[in-house]
Steps between C-alpha positions, in 0.01 A plus 500: 500500500359601162756678287426816312574528130806712441595660176856599411612833651205533737569153631778660707245696697278203575808308616568780744146481630477126533855487629703183480223281369483292820187308586251690715547248779868600549629560854406849626776751550588576862519861602850473648630363167414819312738790452330835449658796320466864588214663300549640152288817507351689207165605352273324251256654254133406530191616312222678687210665318691470170791697648847381596599533861781358716479276802770397750682178422732272698648171386661236725711205388480174691751219439568154636805290412472125535756225456259274312205576278405841366618834636230754570460868427190717526444867431217662701363830368295733722310799366318772698308808388607783735173686463254218582725250674383227261765226484578205278763227506611213277805281441698311238684177576821375338746213544791732416635659823760698300253696287641854459364766731515789250169664400304246703177695519505593129557138401234377743226719356600464135190295408267658755251783486380656826179693566369702792147599599351662806468163676742258332847458354560215259715343236467304178791297363533334160671164482376307200253333494363678807419834652569503876304731736555615852299774671527638853261705713742523794611835638796572726606833667864463385719312259664331798164357606418385147839335467473329837160354405621378159812331630303339783255348253777398264697319769195336659398379151834328458479345844155352438558388141756617247544769240278324240200464728547853627511645146180320391325606820546874440481534118207426268558394140308504171609309191472741207686298234214259445285792380754630250635393159855375473588796277443750778802365685730396213395688189535332159476121545779456247750686715713306749343504846795668661319794657178565681352846442230535768550798732289635786412861412253625754248406771184690582260417780146639511294389793568128542599438134835517325596585141846368418664616175777307324695540177605209281670414173440704184360799692208293637325638808290323757257616769390241754205582729495308829240497774528483879504119486811504279304384198554636149177666387621648171803481274559763227774438247591751230574591234487169311518213743207297624451369852417136550139428594 
């Protein structure tokens, strides 16, 4: 399985996504091997029409302990807009079954931005070198129905493959680092490369196109315009940096 580039502090996040680093041909998890927690319920902020609104959120923790090989843990997040019924779900995988359960939803969404329109709810996540997208058009009459659907698809995905195949089947990615100068991420080249500065600031969707805004080192700002085919159509760097052609 191709490995993503991982940089310093943000490498932690990509490790959570990819999980234990096992090969994609690993043995699928059986449903009766999984232990499911009670839901952690809260709300999550999303952007709709340039305004902040809240949607329902529920997070479930799945674990599996094994005597040989890697232990398994996954966190499944479900979101639902109470006004439209639009629902979204995603998950992170980890090989650490003892990961603390405090502030799970806040930690899950730390590098995400969520948006809501009249007919879709979606997310963008930054994990250098990529932006990861997931959009949903599904509507459910209750949070219980949205949760039931999400957990059904999550479990069936594990039964037919494994967490790696499941993740790549539901998320789309775009490599943004190849379009940017090194200084955007690390600042002055003479400084030790001990910190990466890129941060996801906002996501706007107009029609079928996204504009994703990031901040970088030395107050640099970046707008990336992306079309419906998940292709970068324009990159704007300011004030002083230059995008790669």
